[in-house]
Every structure is written in C-alpha cells, then in structure tokens.
Phi, psi and omega in degrees: 000129180280132181258124180284169179300320180297314179295325179297317178295321178297318179296318178299319178297319179297314181297317180297315181298314181294320179298316179294320179297316180294323179297314179294323180295318180296318178299323179294315182297324183281347185277071176269148182253157176291154185289124183280149174279128180265172176286171181266346177205184184296325183289332181255013182303142177255149182286142177229138180258158175302142180159185178246128183238141185221171176067033177270163176212153181218117185281163171220104189235135173053039177070014182259124178290127177251153185206160170245135178240124179238166171226148175243141180231162178078020178284124183266157173299130183097359176257145180249136173266125178233130180229123175245129184229137176228150180199173175237157180128151180277071185204179177233144175247142174249112180252116187234153177239133180238152175276183183295342177267011178066029175265129183291129182258314183198166178201162168232150186215140174155195182270211191300331182266058182292145171289163177284132173275131181216145177210122178259122181279115179269184184294345179273357179294135185253354184222151176257010181246137180223153178247135175248122184240126178246118183241141172253108185236031178242225196245000188215169177286139172265118183238170181054041181289131174238124180243123175251107184250125183228150169245116186253131177280098175256052180286146181273138168053050174057026179260195175237033182203187178258138173298135187297164180261007174224161180300321182294342179253016184301142180273121181291134175223169172242184180297147178150198181239132186225158172254136178225169185221144164243155178277339191060222178277358183258051178152192180238025175260087189254348184208144179233134174244136174235149176240145179214137180275120186240156176261139180293149175082358180250124184294136179244136177241135180232138181224131178242123178248108180269170170296165186295338185263357189236160179229142186231138172264135180240128178226150179240135176244141183275189184295339177269006181063031175260143181296123183263315184197152174211166180205139181234135177294143181267358180204162182299135177079359183287133178286135180254128178228153170201156178229146178206161179241114181300137178271345181219156170286145174140194184278125172247156188233139175252130177247122179242135182213132176284125187255328170201167198084233169052039177285332179234179181301132186250130171248132182232163176248133178247122176241131180222132182221156182147216179232136181236171180286153175300136179221154173061027180081003181237189185220134172250130178228160178258115179278166189305328183282355180090004180271133181286128179249130184249130182236118172055041176271141179303128186306323183293346182268356184244143174294162179290135180261126182274185186289337183267007182086351178271152176286127189288146178285169178297136180272132178281128182239153178232078182298149174099334181286332186254352184042242187291345183270003186302310182298320179297317179299316179300318179295318180296315179300316179299319179295318179297318179297320178297317180296320178300318179298317180298317180299317179299319181292317184293316188268328181274319181051041178239143178295143178288123180275146180253127179257102175269143180299137176271114188274330188259145182265356181113333179268137180296340181259005188294329185260009180277152178297133183245346183230141179289178184286324179263160182228151182285143172292135183285354178259315185244356177068010175286147179281124184227160179301148187290345180259018184287130173266339176226135179290126180289348182265307184260349175078010183270149180279160177050058186282351181230163177083180184285163171289137184239150180297132180295341183263309185249356176070015176282150177298137178229165180240154193293334182265008179281147177271322179224160176289133183286352182257314185243001178066020177290128176300135186258017170246131185219150175279122183296126179290351181264310184250349177084359180271154178283132184216163175292138187279078175247212179278330186226152180290140179288341186260307184257355179067015177278155179291137181274070178223159174232160180245127180298127180291345182267305185253000176066022178281129177277136185199158175288148183281072183252359183209164176274351179237155180293135181285356177252302186265352178065015176276160180305136181249106183266116179270111182251150174282115185261008181289000000 
C-alpha cells in the first residue's frame, strides 16, 4: 500500500505521541518512594498519599506488638482504597482499614503472601478520612516492606459519584451502555439506583451483565415508586434481562443489588434501550435500526462517546502516583487516542459500525421476570430476602447459593470426594460429634457448624489445617460432645 505525504505525517505524529507517553509512564513506574514512618496511634497518625513505597521495616520486640498508623483524606464516594503489601521475615502482618470514627472496616492478615486490602466507599459513607494501620504481631522483624497504595475511581455510569442506595438518591441516566460497581464484602456500596425519564407506550429493554462469579437482582419502579417488575439470575454470572412498557410519562427507577457471590468489588454492565422523554433542551428518539439518535442535547447531560460508537466505560485512575504530571499525562493520552482515530479513518475508510446490545432472545417470554424477589433458604425452605447472609428463621449461615469449599470458596457438590479447584478432601471428622461428614457449613449428623476455635487466639475457622490460619499456633481439633 502506497503511503501519501499526509499519511506519513500522521504516522510520525502517532509514533511521537506514543513514545512520549511510554517515556512518562516508565518514569512514573520507577518513581517509588521510601517507606514512611507512621504514627503509633490514631492521634499521631501521619498522612500518606497514593503511591508505591519500599524498603520499610517493622520490629517485634519483647512480645510488644509494633505498628504504623497512617491516614488518607479526600476520599470521594465511589472511590476504592486498594493496598497491596509484601515483605520478608518469619512473622505475620495485620493490615487494617478504619473509618474517620476509628471503626474497623476490613483487614488482611498473614505472612509474605498477603491478599490485597480493598474498600469501596458507597453513598452511605459519611467521612472522607480513613486510617491505614500496619501491625507486626508475630515473632520476628518484618523487613523489605513494599506498599502499593492506590485510589481507584469506581464511579457508576460515567458519573463522578456512586449511584445512590435509595430511590431518592437515584443517579439520572439516559439510554445507552454503562459500567457500574458494587463493593461486595469490600465496602458499603451494596445497592445502586438509577432514574430515567420514559415515554408511555414505548417498550423499554434492560440488560445487566455481571462478572462470572456474581449474581444481580434487577427491579423496576414506576412513576409512583411502586415495584413494577423484577428479575433475578438463577446462577452465578447469569445475564439478567427484562422488558416493560411504561403506562405513564415520567421518571422510572432501576434497582440493582448483588444477591450472592460478591465477595470482592463487582463491576457490571448496564444496557438500556427504548424511547425516553426530551431532556436538557434536546430530543432522544429511536430510529428504525434501534440505535439511539441524539439531537441538540446539552453536552454535560450525555456520557462520553468512544470510537466504536459505544458509550465508554468509567476510566480507572490512580491519583497521586503522578503528582504534578497528572494533567500532562491526561493530555498526552487524549492526543494519542485522537491520532489513533485519525489513523483508523485514513487507512480503513470504513464507516464506524454501532453495536447496540441485543435484548431479546427470540422468545416473546424471554425477557419476562421468572423469579420472585425473595428466595427459599436452602436449609429450611422459608422465603427470605436475596441478600441474607443468615436465615432469619433457622439462624443458619449462607442460606442461599451453592455450597462452597471452606478453603478456596469455589462451588462444590455434595457427592464430591475432593474440591476440583484446590484438591481439599471433602470428608471431615465433625469436631462436635466426631462422625465423618461432608465438608460443608454444617454436619450431616449433629447439624453443628464445622468450625473450630483456636485455643491460643480464639479465632473461629474451618478445620482445614493443623495450625491456626491467624496466629500459626497448633490447632487441636477436639471432640466437644
């Protein structure tokens, strides 16, 4: 293919932009800071900014637990705090996060292979200040500590905030495709409400695509804020769809809630299509192909449109890592994206196709609600709310969803001998009655919980090891019957 002078200049511009962007990125990655000394308690806590810190150490002397206490400020609703820590030494670290009222929110504990600590601040968060506490409570010095601290923008639907947890706090959206987030067990963002202005008599289709490990309930409320229709996925990762026809013009509301799975922060996709009321001085109409056409709508009222015709998802940002160069990096990235678009237009010379989500499966009943709002407890069959962690009738934990492996949390089945993911044997001697039973939440014989309590630190845990998973002391499983 012959390249014209114009195309040659475009290519040079593209190469220069990408080179400059990569150079700045490398400088950012290499800009690690020395590990800061923290305070000894909440009152003496020192401020810490997002970034990567290395070469830290934390002593453990004369049986005294030592710790560093830091604080982060300016955390917005819809932002997630993520901390990854690595170290060397024959010891254990306890990394905990507290809110501004010094209430413990979450923690990770263990030796060199610590899990990532994460917390997503939802609309119910009352403070923008958090405390990060790193404690050494074992037998040796923790050295070569590396801390990677990030603030991630998990904003819902291309906004700069979290969709509210009540109808009155619903986040206004228009037709399109959006990215949204739940905190799962890593925060207090457990439910999202969206509002959209709809026209009566025009069918609306809604589709929710969750991650493969999670399940989401979708409900629609009418202009009177009465529940109109709902649908719940019957298995992990199942896409939830429904269609309805508004009986009145006005605001309708979507309620999304993670019902099981959701152990970590969940990102989902929301697709909504149909016809809505004119807003912002402009008009949205549905053209024959089903693609939404926007005419003279105020720019601030519309999400950003990407190169493929799809509405772009929320961009993950890591403030603090670039300090004064942040704005420059954003400008460079924007310039590179513009050049890429120009190259595609010049060389492909093909119209950009728009991919709208296909809501219907072909059957007239495919998009109708098939499951009620409540679900039966798998132990006593009573109907309970879908987000229940404990059955209010029989008092048992994990009343919904599949049986999960006590070690790796993967779904398991009752007739299995070992877990197909971590190879844990699934037959265990009950610590309560002494009989052999399937390794679930409760014994098949005495109905007691299959857990033991460490005689040293009193931590309750499943009997999967000979040592305590917290203090590493011998864990003696005794028959308590």
